[in-house]
C-alpha positions, 0 to 999 in steps of 0.5 A: 676946637681951638677956634677964635670963636671960643671964649678968649679965656678958654683958648690957651687951655684948649691949645694945651689940650690940643698940643698934648693930644696932637703930639701923642697922635704923632707918636702913634703914627711915627712912620716906619718906627717899630711899634715897640718904640712908638708904644714906649713914647706913649708910655712916657707921655702917660707918665708925664701926664700923671706927673703934671696932674699931680703938680709935678713937671720935668722942668728940663727946658724941652718943648715937652716940658712946656706942653705939660706945664701948660697942661698941668695948669689947665688941669688944675684950673678946670679940675679936669679928670685925668681919665679923659686923657688916659682914654685918649692915650689908650686909643693912640696905643690901639692905633699902634696895635690894632688895624682891623675892627670886627664889629660896630661895637668895637669901632664905637668903643674906639671912638669913645676913647679917641674922640669923645674925651675931646668934646667933654674936655672942651665942655669942662674948660668952657664951664659946662658940667651937664650929663645930658650935654656930655651924652650929646657931645659924645654922639657928635664927636663919634659922628665926626670921627666916623665921618673922618674914617670914611673920608680917609679910608684910602689914606688909612688903608695905605697905612694898613688900617681899616675902620669899617667893621669887618662884619659889615664888609662880610655881610655886603660881600666886600673884598679887601683886594678891592682896596689894594687895587684902589677900587670902590666896588659896589659892595664897598659902596654899600658898606659905606652907605650903611656906615653913613646912615649910622653916622647921620643918626649920631649927628642927629642924636647930638645936634642939640649940644650946640643949643645947650652951651653958652656964648661963642661956643654955641657958634663953634659947635654949630659950625663943627656940626654943620661941617661934619654933615657937609663932608658926609653929604659930599661923600654920598654925592661922590658915591664914596669913591675916596680913591679918586676924590677925597672930599674937603670943604672949600669957600663955597661950603663955608658960605653954605655953613655960615648961611645954615648957622644963621638959620639954625633952628 
């Protein structure tokens, strides 16, 4: 979201939010570091967050102090709810502690905390305070997060994580040993096809968020929406075989997205 398409005055504030979230996400994925160590880093990050929200920053000359100085200014300037940042941190903690999700409700609750706060923060920083926009933004952010899960299934499995609901896997007769063998079986294709249908429904539900905002953000959200749908298209075209080909967007996709932005209705 820290795109050049965003209003110039919003960019440093979006950058501050991104830096906070990016570093916290890195803590959750600290390689072979013990879970307790990663959780301790996240706990300290949360303590610093609440200090910044209260107007206190540990001015110790560290990179972390710079992050929270900028974030504190952003939170004060735009009256940002610290609960949105707490939600992000709770999702990062969950990545350390939880590697499987039993139901769709479980997956969507994770997305509610890991993805949706970002969209709401972008809306607030760009001056949008509207419940209907929040709901549409949540749908798009969840759809983008889910698309990334299906796109990164092979990478996540290598890290021991799986975001496809186990209830769905069981219903279609999927076997986790296929993932160990890097084999996209017919059952797993069925599971991901089902997941893609749900994801597309969320994209459709949230599409109008791009029409309800002002200025450059409108173009940013259109590009983001179209890019997410394009990745989903590529996943389906490749029959979801992410073990042999992880779909990414290239220059031809960029041209298609630009064309669709110009004809957006």
